[in-house]
VODRENDO-619060 format. One record per residue (C-alpha): residue number from 1; residue in three letters; x, y, z. Coordinates in Angstrom, 1 decimal, m for minus. Layout:
+-----+--------+--------+--------+--------+
! num ! residu !      u !      v !      w !
+-----+--------+--------+--------+--------+
! NUM !    ALA !      X !      Y !      Z !
...
+-----+--------+--------+--------+--------+
END
This chain:
+-----+--------+--------+--------+--------+
! num ! residu !      u !      v !      w !
+-----+--------+--------+--------+--------+
!   1 !    MET !    0.0 !    0.0 !    0.0 !
!   2 !    GLY !    2.4 !    2.8 !   m1.1 !
!   3 !    LEU !    3.8 !    3.4 !    2.4 !
!   4 !    LYS !    6.9 !    5.6 !    2.8 !
!   5 !    LEU !    8.4 !    5.5 !    6.3 !
!   6 !    ILE !   10.3 !    8.7 !    7.2 !
!   7 !    ARG !   10.7 !    8.1 !   11.0 !
!   8 !    ILE !    9.8 !    5.4 !   13.5 !
!   9 !    THR !    9.9 !    5.8 !   17.3 !
!  10 !    ALA !    9.4 !    2.6 !   19.3 !
!  11 !    GLN !    9.0 !    1.7 !   22.9 !
!  12 !    ALA !   10.8 !   m1.6 !   23.3 !
!  13 !    PHE !    9.1 !   m2.8 !   26.5 !
!  14 !    LEU !    5.7 !   m2.7 !   24.8 !
!  15 !    GLY !    6.8 !   m3.6 !   21.3 !
!  16 !    VAL !    4.6 !   m0.8 !   20.1 !
!  17 !    VAL !    5.4 !    1.5 !   17.3 !
!  18 !    ASN !    4.3 !    4.9 !   18.6 !
!  19 !    ALA !    4.8 !    7.3 !   15.7 !
!  20 !    VAL !    5.1 !    6.9 !   12.0 !
!  21 !    TYR !    5.2 !    9.7 !    9.5 !
!  22 !    CYS !    3.6 !    8.5 !    6.3 !
!  23 !    GLU !    2.9 !    9.5 !    2.7 !
!  24 !    ASP !    0.9 !    8.0 !   m0.2 !
!  25 !    THR !   m1.5 !    6.0 !    1.9 !
!  26 !    THR !   m5.0 !    6.4 !    3.2 !
!  27 !    ARG !   m6.6 !    6.6 !    6.7 !
!  28 !    SER !   m8.8 !    3.5 !    6.1 !
!  29 !    GLU !   m5.9 !    1.4 !    5.0 !
!  30 !    PHE !   m4.1 !    2.0 !    8.3 !
!  31 !    GLU !   m7.0 !    1.8 !   10.6 !
!  32 !    SER !   m8.2 !   m1.5 !    9.1 !
!  33 !    TYR !   m4.8 !   m3.0 !   10.0 !
!  34 !    PHE !   m4.0 !   m1.3 !   13.3 !
!  35 !    SER !   m6.1 !   m1.0 !   16.4 !
!  36 !    GLY !   m6.1 !    2.3 !   18.4 !
!  37 !    SER !   m4.5 !    4.3 !   15.6 !
!  38 !    LYS !   m4.8 !    8.1 !   15.3 !
!  39 !    ILE !   m3.9 !   10.2 !   12.3 !
!  40 !    ILE !   m3.3 !   13.9 !   13.0 !
!  41 !    ASN !   m1.4 !   16.1 !   10.4 !
!  42 !    ARG !   m0.1 !   13.0 !    8.7 !
!  43 !    ARG !    1.2 !   11.6 !   12.0 !
!  44 !    LEU !    0.1 !    8.1 !   12.8 !
!  45 !    SER !    0.1 !    6.7 !   16.3 !
!  46 !    ILE !    0.0 !    2.9 !   16.0 !
!  47 !    VAL !   m0.9 !    0.2 !   18.4 !
!  48 !    LYS !   m0.9 !   m3.2 !   16.7 !
!  49 !    ASN !   m2.9 !   m6.0 !   18.3 !
!  50 !    ASP !   m0.3 !   m8.8 !   18.2 !
!  51 !    GLU !    2.6 !   m6.6 !   19.3 !
!  52 !    ILE !    1.5 !   m5.7 !   22.8 !
!  53 !    HIS !    2.0 !   m8.1 !   25.7 !
!  54 !    MET !    1.0 !   m6.9 !   29.1 !
!  55 !    LYS !    0.1 !   m8.9 !   32.2 !
!  56 !    VAL !   m3.6 !   m8.6 !   33.3 !
!  57 !    VAL !   m4.6 !   m8.6 !   36.9 !
!  58 !    ILE !   m8.2 !   m9.5 !   37.6 !
!  59 !    LEU !   m9.8 !   m8.9 !   41.0 !
!  60 !    CYS !  m11.8 !  m12.1 !   41.7 !
!  61 !    GLY !  m12.0 !  m12.3 !   45.5 !
!  62 !    GLY !  m15.2 !  m10.4 !   46.6 !
!  63 !    LYS !  m18.3 !  m12.0 !   47.9 !
!  64 !    GLY !  m20.8 !  m10.3 !   45.5 !
!  65 !    THR !  m23.5 !   m9.9 !   48.2 !
!  66 !    ARG !  m25.9 !   m8.1 !   45.8 !
!  67 !    LEU !  m26.0 !  m11.2 !   43.6 !
!  68 !    ARG !  m26.8 !  m13.5 !   46.5 !
!  69 !    GLU !  m29.0 !  m15.7 !   44.3 !
!  70 !    GLU !  m25.8 !  m16.9 !   42.6 !
!  71 !    THR !  m22.9 !  m16.0 !   44.9 !
!  72 !    GLU !  m24.2 !  m18.1 !   47.8 !
!  73 !    PHE !  m23.0 !  m21.1 !   45.7 !
!  74 !    ARG !  m20.1 !  m19.7 !   43.7 !
!  75 !    PRO !  m17.8 !  m16.6 !   43.5 !
!  76 !    LYS !  m19.2 !  m13.9 !   41.3 !
!  77 !    PRO !  m16.5 !  m14.2 !   38.5 !
!  78 !    MET !  m17.8 !  m17.8 !   38.1 !
!  79 !    VAL !  m21.4 !  m16.8 !   37.4 !
!  80 !    PRO !  m22.1 !  m18.1 !   33.9 !
!  81 !    ILE !  m23.0 !  m16.3 !   30.7 !
!  82 !    GLY !  m23.9 !  m18.8 !   28.0 !
!  83 !    GLY !  m22.2 !  m21.7 !   29.7 !
!  84 !    GLN !  m18.9 !  m20.0 !   30.5 !
!  85 !    PRO !  m18.2 !  m17.9 !   33.6 !
!  86 !    ILE !  m18.1 !  m14.1 !   33.2 !
!  87 !    LEU !  m14.4 !  m14.3 !   34.1 !
!  88 !    TRP !  m13.8 !  m16.3 !   30.9 !
!  89 !    HIS !  m15.6 !  m13.6 !   28.9 !
!  90 !    ILE !  m13.4 !  m10.9 !   30.4 !
!  91 !    MET !  m10.2 !  m12.9 !   29.7 !
!  92 !    LYS !  m11.3 !  m13.5 !   26.1 !
!  93 !    ILE !  m11.7 !   m9.7 !   25.6 !
!  94 !    TYR !   m8.1 !   m9.1 !   26.8 !
!  95 !    ALA !   m6.7 !  m12.1 !   24.8 !
!  96 !    HIS !   m8.3 !  m10.7 !   21.6 !
!  97 !    TYR !   m6.0 !   m7.6 !   22.0 !
!  98 !    GLY !   m2.9 !   m9.7 !   22.6 !
!  99 !    HIS !   m2.9 !   m9.9 !   26.4 !
! 100 !    ARG !   m2.8 !  m13.5 !   27.5 !
! 101 !    GLU !   m0.9 !  m13.6 !   30.7 !
! 102 !    PHE !   m3.4 !  m13.4 !   33.6 !
! 103 !    ILE !   m3.0 !  m13.0 !   37.4 !
! 104 !    LEU !   m6.2 !  m13.8 !   39.2 !
! 105 !    CYS !   m6.6 !  m12.4 !   42.8 !
! 106 !    LEU !   m8.6 !  m15.1 !   44.5 !
! 107 !    GLY !  m10.6 !  m14.9 !   47.8 !
! 108 !    TYR !  m14.1 !  m16.0 !   48.4 !
! 109 !    LYS !  m14.7 !  m19.6 !   47.2 !
! 110 !    ALA !  m11.2 !  m19.6 !   45.6 !
! 111 !    GLU !  m11.3 !  m23.4 !   45.2 !
! 112 !    MET !  m14.0 !  m23.1 !   42.5 !
! 113 !    ILE !  m11.9 !  m20.9 !   40.3 !
! 114 !    ARG !   m8.9 !  m23.2 !   40.9 !
! 115 !    ASP !  m10.9 !  m26.2 !   39.9 !
! 116 !    TYR !  m12.2 !  m24.5 !   36.8 !
! 117 !    PHE !   m8.8 !  m23.9 !   35.4 !
! 118 !    ARG !   m7.3 !  m27.1 !   36.7 !
! 119 !    ASN !   m9.9 !  m29.0 !   34.8 !
! 120 !    TYR !  m10.0 !  m26.8 !   31.7 !
! 121 !    LEU !   m9.0 !  m29.5 !   29.3 !
! 122 !    TRP !  m11.6 !  m31.9 !   30.7 !
! 123 !    ASN !  m14.3 !  m29.2 !   30.3 !
! 124 !    THR !  m13.3 !  m28.2 !   26.7 !
! 125 !    CYS !  m12.0 !  m31.3 !   25.0 !
! 126 !    ASP !  m13.2 !  m34.8 !   24.2 !
! 127 !    ALA !  m11.1 !  m37.3 !   26.1 !
! 128 !    THR !  m10.2 !  m41.0 !   26.1 !
! 129 !    LEU !   m9.3 !  m42.7 !   29.3 !
! 130 !    LYS !   m7.3 !  m45.9 !   29.6 !
! 131 !    LEU !   m8.3 !  m47.8 !   32.8 !
! 132 !    GLY !   m5.7 !  m50.2 !   34.2 !
! 133 !    ARG !   m2.4 !  m50.4 !   36.1 !
! 134 !    ALA !   m0.8 !  m47.9 !   33.7 !
! 135 !    PRO !   m3.7 !  m45.4 !   33.1 !
! 136 !    ASP !   m3.5 !  m42.5 !   30.8 !
! 137 !    VAL !   m5.8 !  m39.8 !   29.4 !
! 138 !    ARG !   m5.8 !  m38.6 !   25.8 !
! 139 !    PHE !   m7.4 !  m35.3 !   24.9 !
! 140 !    HIS !   m8.6 !  m35.2 !   21.3 !
! 141 !    ASN !   m9.2 !  m31.5 !   20.6 !
! 142 !    ARG !   m7.4 !  m28.2 !   20.8 !
! 143 !    HIS !   m8.9 !  m25.0 !   22.2 !
! 144 !    ASP !   m8.4 !  m21.3 !   21.6 !
! 145 !    GLU !   m6.9 !  m20.6 !   25.0 !
! 146 !    GLU !   m3.8 !  m22.8 !   24.7 !
! 147 !    ASP !   m1.5 !  m19.7 !   24.6 !
! 148 !    TRP !   m2.9 !  m18.4 !   27.9 !
! 149 !    THR !   m1.0 !  m18.5 !   31.2 !
! 150 !    VAL !   m3.0 !  m18.1 !   34.4 !
! 151 !    THR !   m1.5 !  m17.4 !   37.9 !
! 152 !    LEU !   m4.0 !  m18.3 !   40.6 !
! 153 !    ALA !   m3.0 !  m16.2 !   43.7 !
! 154 !    TYR !   m4.9 !  m16.5 !   46.9 !
! 155 !    THR !   m5.1 !  m12.9 !   48.3 !
! 156 !    GLY !   m7.3 !  m13.5 !   51.4 !
! 157 !    ARG !  m11.0 !  m14.1 !   52.0 !
! 158 !    GLU !  m11.7 !  m10.7 !   53.6 !
! 159 !    SER !   m9.0 !   m8.5 !   51.9 !
! 160 !    GLY !   m9.8 !   m5.1 !   50.4 !
! 161 !    THR !   m9.0 !   m4.6 !   46.7 !
! 162 !    ALA !   m5.9 !   m2.6 !   47.4 !
! 163 !    HIS !   m4.5 !   m5.4 !   49.5 !
! 164 !    ARG !   m5.3 !   m8.0 !   46.9 !
! 165 !    MET !   m3.3 !   m5.9 !   44.4 !
! 166 !    LYS !   m0.4 !   m5.6 !   46.8 !
! 167 !    ARG !   m0.4 !   m9.4 !   47.3 !
! 168 !    VAL !    0.2 !  m10.1 !   43.6 !
! 169 !    GLN !    2.9 !   m7.4 !   43.2 !
! 170 !    LYS !    5.5 !  m10.2 !   43.2 !
! 171 !    TYR !    4.1 !  m11.7 !   40.0 !
! 172 !    LEU !    4.5 !   m8.5 !   38.1 !
! 173 !    THR !    7.6 !   m7.3 !   36.4 !
! 174 !    GLN !    9.2 !   m4.3 !   38.1 !
! 175 !    GLU !    8.8 !   m0.9 !   36.3 !
! 176 !    LYS !    6.4 !   m2.4 !   33.7 !
! 177 !    THR !    2.9 !   m1.2 !   32.9 !
! 178 !    PHE !    0.1 !   m3.8 !   33.6 !
! 179 !    LEU !   m3.6 !   m4.0 !   33.2 !
! 180 !    LEU !   m6.2 !   m4.3 !   35.9 !
! 181 !    THR !   m9.9 !   m4.9 !   36.0 !
! 182 !    TYR !  m12.8 !   m6.4 !   38.0 !
! 183 !    GLY !  m14.1 !   m9.9 !   37.6 !
! 184 !    ASP !  m17.7 !   m8.9 !   37.1 !
! 185 !    GLY !  m18.0 !   m6.5 !   34.1 !
! 186 !    VAL !  m17.8 !   m6.8 !   30.3 !
! 187 !    SER !  m17.4 !   m4.2 !   27.6 !
! 188 !    ASN !  m16.5 !   m3.7 !   23.9 !
! 189 !    ILE !  m13.7 !   m1.3 !   25.0 !
! 190 !    ASP !  m10.6 !   m1.2 !   22.8 !
! 191 !    ILE !   m7.9 !   m2.3 !   25.3 !
! 192 !    ASN !   m5.0 !   m1.2 !   23.1 !
! 193 !    GLU !   m6.5 !    2.2 !   22.5 !
! 194 !    SER !   m6.8 !    2.7 !   26.2 !
! 195 !    ILE !   m3.1 !    1.8 !   26.6 !
! 196 !    GLY !   m2.3 !    4.4 !   24.0 !
! 197 !    CYS !   m4.3 !    6.9 !   26.0 !
! 198 !    HIS !   m2.4 !    6.0 !   29.1 !
! 199 !    GLU !    1.0 !    6.4 !   27.5 !
! 200 !    ASN !    0.0 !    9.8 !   26.1 !
! 201 !    ALA !   m1.2 !   11.1 !   29.4 !
! 202 !    GLY !    1.9 !   10.0 !   31.4 !
! 203 !    LYS !   m0.1 !    9.4 !   34.6 !
! 204 !    ILE !    0.2 !    6.5 !   37.0 !
! 205 !    CYS !   m3.3 !    5.1 !   36.4 !
! 206 !    THR !   m5.8 !    5.3 !   33.6 !
! 207 !    LEU !   m9.3 !    4.0 !   34.2 !
! 208 !    ALA !  m12.1 !    3.4 !   31.8 !
! 209 !    ALA !  m14.8 !    6.1 !   32.2 !
! 210 !    VAL !  m18.1 !    4.5 !   31.1 !
! 211 !    HIS !  m21.8 !    5.2 !   31.0 !
! 212 !    PRO !  m23.8 !    3.0 !   33.4 !
! 213 !    ALA !  m26.9 !    1.4 !   32.3 !
! 214 !    GLY !  m30.0 !    3.2 !   33.5 !
! 215 !    ARG !  m31.6 !    1.5 !   36.5 !
! 216 !    TYR !  m34.2 !    4.1 !   37.4 !
! 217 !    GLY !  m36.8 !    6.3 !   35.7 !
! 218 !    ALA !  m35.3 !    9.5 !   34.3 !
! 219 !    LEU !  m37.2 !   12.7 !   34.7 !
! 220 !    SER !  m36.9 !   16.1 !   32.9 !
! 221 !    ILE !  m38.1 !   18.7 !   35.4 !
! 222 !    ASP !  m38.3 !   22.5 !   35.1 !
! 223 !    GLU !  m37.8 !   25.0 !   37.9 !
! 224 !    GLY !  m41.4 !   24.9 !   38.9 !
! 225 !    GLY !  m41.3 !   21.1 !   39.4 !
! 226 !    ARG !  m43.3 !   20.2 !   36.3 !
! 227 !    ILE !  m42.2 !   17.0 !   34.7 !
! 228 !    HIS !  m41.7 !   17.4 !   30.9 !
! 229 !    THR !  m40.4 !   13.9 !   30.0 !
! 230 !    PHE !  m40.3 !   10.6 !   31.7 !
! 231 !    SER !  m38.1 !    7.7 !   30.5 !
! 232 !    GLU !  m38.8 !    4.5 !   32.4 !
! 233 !    LYS !  m35.3 !    3.1 !   32.2 !
! 234 !    PRO !  m32.9 !    5.0 !   29.9 !
! 235 !    GLN !  m30.5 !    2.7 !   28.0 !
! 236 !    VAL !  m27.5 !    4.6 !   29.5 !
! 237 !    GLU !  m27.0 !    7.4 !   31.9 !
! 238 !    ALA !  m25.3 !   10.6 !   30.9 !
! 239 !    ALA !  m22.8 !   10.6 !   33.7 !
! 240 !    TYR !  m19.5 !    8.7 !   33.6 !
! 241 !    ILE !  m18.5 !    6.2 !   36.2 !
! 242 !    SER !  m15.4 !    4.0 !   36.7 !
! 243 !    GLY !  m15.8 !    0.9 !   34.7 !
! 244 !    GLY !  m12.5 !   m0.9 !   35.6 !
! 245 !    PHE !  m10.4 !   m1.9 !   32.6 !
! 246 !    MET !   m7.5 !    0.1 !   34.0 !
! 247 !    VAL !   m3.9 !    0.6 !   32.8 !
! 248 !    CYS !   m1.4 !    1.0 !   35.7 !
! 249 !    ASP !    2.2 !    1.9 !   36.0 !
! 250 !    TYR !    4.2 !   m0.1 !   38.5 !
! 251 !    LYS !    4.5 !    3.0 !   40.6 !
! 252 !    ILE !    0.9 !    2.5 !   41.7 !
! 253 !    PHE !    2.2 !    0.2 !   44.4 !
! 254 !    ARG !    3.5 !    3.2 !   46.3 !
! 255 !    TYR !   m0.2 !    4.0 !   47.0 !
! 256 !    LEU !   m1.0 !    0.5 !   48.4 !
! 257 !    GLU !    1.0 !    0.4 !   51.6 !
! 258 !    ARG !   m1.9 !    0.5 !   54.0 !
! 259 !    GLY !   m3.6 !   m2.3 !   55.9 !
! 260 !    PRO !   m5.4 !   m5.4 !   54.4 !
! 261 !    GLU !   m8.9 !   m3.9 !   54.7 !
! 262 !    ILE !   m8.3 !   m0.9 !   52.4 !
! 263 !    MET !  m10.3 !   m0.7 !   49.2 !
! 264 !    PHE !   m8.4 !    0.6 !   46.2 !
! 265 !    GLU !  m11.4 !    2.6 !   45.2 !
! 266 !    ARG !  m11.2 !    4.8 !   48.3 !
! 267 !    GLU !   m7.9 !    6.1 !   49.8 !
! 268 !    PRO !   m5.6 !    5.0 !   47.0 !
! 269 !    ILE !   m7.8 !    6.5 !   44.3 !
! 270 !    ALA !   m8.3 !    9.7 !   46.3 !
! 271 !    ASP !   m4.5 !   10.0 !   46.7 !
! 272 !    LEU !   m4.0 !    9.5 !   43.0 !
! 273 !    VAL !   m6.5 !   12.3 !   42.3 !
! 274 !    ARG !   m4.8 !   14.6 !   44.8 !
! 275 !    ASP !   m1.4 !   14.0 !   43.2 !
! 276 !    GLY !   m2.8 !   14.5 !   39.7 !
! 277 !    GLU !   m1.9 !   11.0 !   38.7 !
! 278 !    LEU !   m5.4 !    9.6 !   37.7 !
! 279 !    ASN !   m6.3 !    9.7 !   34.0 !
! 280 !    SER !   m9.5 !    8.6 !   32.2 !
! 281 !    TYR !  m10.1 !    6.8 !   28.9 !
! 282 !    ARG !  m13.7 !    7.7 !   27.9 !
! 283 !    HIS !  m15.5 !    4.8 !   26.5 !
! 284 !    ASP !  m18.9 !    5.6 !   25.1 !
! 285 !    GLY !  m19.7 !    2.1 !   23.8 !
! 286 !    PHE !  m21.1 !   m0.9 !   25.6 !
! 287 !    TRP !  m20.3 !   m1.6 !   29.3 !
! 288 !    GLN !  m22.2 !   m3.7 !   31.8 !
! 289 !    SER !  m21.5 !   m5.0 !   35.2 !
! 290 !    MET !  m23.1 !   m8.0 !   36.8 !
! 291 !    ASP !  m24.2 !   m6.7 !   40.2 !
! 292 !    THR !  m27.7 !   m8.1 !   40.4 !
! 293 !    TYR !  m29.6 !  m11.2 !   39.3 !
! 294 !    GLN !  m31.5 !   m9.1 !   36.7 !
! 295 !    GLU !  m28.2 !   m8.0 !   35.2 !
! 296 !    ALA !  m27.0 !  m11.6 !   35.0 !
! 297 !    GLN !  m30.2 !  m12.5 !   33.2 !
! 298 !    TYR !  m29.7 !   m9.5 !   30.8 !
! 299 !    LEU !  m26.2 !  m10.5 !   29.9 !
! 300 !    ASN !  m27.3 !  m14.1 !   29.3 !
! 301 !    HIS !  m30.1 !  m12.9 !   27.1 !
! 302 !    LEU !  m27.7 !  m10.9 !   25.0 !
! 303 !    TRP !  m25.3 !  m13.9 !   24.6 !
! 304 !    GLN !  m28.1 !  m16.3 !   23.8 !
! 305 !    THR !  m29.6 !  m14.0 !   21.1 !
! 306 !    GLY !  m26.2 !  m13.4 !   19.4 !
! 307 !    ALA !  m26.3 !   m9.7 !   20.4 !
! 308 !    ALA !  m23.4 !   m9.6 !   22.9 !
! 309 !    PRO !  m21.4 !   m6.4 !   22.1 !
! 310 !    TRP !  m18.5 !   m7.6 !   24.2 !
! 311 !    LYS !  m17.8 !  m10.6 !   22.0 !
! 312 !    VAL !  m15.0 !   m9.0 !   20.0 !
! 313 !    TRP !  m13.2 !  m12.2 !   19.4 !
! 314 !    SER !  m13.9 !  m14.7 !   16.6 !
! 315 !    ASP !  m14.5 !  m18.4 !   17.2 !
! 316 !    ARG !  m12.2 !  m20.9 !   15.5 !
! 317 !    ALA !  m13.2 !  m24.3 !   14.5 !
! 318 !    PRO !  m11.9 !  m27.0 !   16.9 !
! 319 !    VAL !   m8.6 !  m28.5 !   15.7 !
! 320 !    LYS !   m7.8 !  m32.2 !   16.3 !
! 321 !    ALA !   m4.7 !  m32.4 !   18.4 !
! 322 !    SER !   m1.9 !  m34.9 !   17.9 !
! 323 !    ALA !   m2.0 !  m37.8 !   20.2 !
! 324 !    ALA !    1.6 !  m37.2 !   21.5 !
! 325 !    ALA !    0.9 !  m33.5 !   22.4 !
! 326 !    ASN !   m2.3 !  m34.3 !   24.3 !
! 327 !    THR !   m1.6 !  m37.4 !   26.3 !
! 328 !    VAL !   m1.4 !  m36.9 !   30.0 !
! 329 !    LYS !   m0.1 !  m39.7 !   32.2 !
! 330 !    ALA !   m2.2 !  m40.3 !   35.2 !
! 331 !    LYS !   m0.6 !  m40.7 !   38.6 !
! 332 !    LYS !   m0.7 !  m44.3 !   39.9 !
+-----+--------+--------+--------+--------+
END
């Protein structure tokens, strides 16, 4: 496509080409190949999906008391959407953008999340078992998640979110940027574009600013108290809230030195705001948390009807695996 490169600036730790001056090409040609690209005065900021590799920390330890119908029996990240836990959906979003190294902060009913990943092959593949004195198991299929790595870190049953983050600091690379989100919300956010926003801002933390779904009737009222319009439940509210999907510099751990009960969303966030180190990436697309049973039903309805906006990945047909690569010897 008639591309003439004049200068390239790269950041090695991200593997991201940040700036390219280009001639004889079109905006659509670039934006169809690169995610999160911006062209201003013939200057192209590029973030290519398969060139970014960041660790993803997911907070999975809370009790989810508002979703008691489900969380009495399982941790909220394991509440299913279309047969797979919402945690899987969140991980698929990140993996689509090239981030496949996950650190899960476990707490309440941690054993259920451990069992899910320990038995992932059993739950996704056909298997043949040989019963006898030399038993073995042969898995016949491949799955799309074979390039994922998952660290399962127990961070305490009653810990606050700040303490959970602090407990997994040892699994993160020093001075490297990482990604952080909650285990109960899905979105069609462009992860790599949010990373570009974070790098441009130069702050310690960038969070996704999203529009919450409307839960209450919205009124338009004049000064005399007269109601002019009433919307039973608007699709989204006008205000922005924090939707997770954060990008964090390693320096964020300086703000997490307090006790185990501290919530990241309180004192640490307030301190970041005070120091001018909190940035936002405004996302006006789909975002939905799973805080109530009705919201769980809504997300399942979207998935079952093929209308799930957060499904940004494409499904691949199952591939038959070689017998040698998928034979697991059972312990005697």
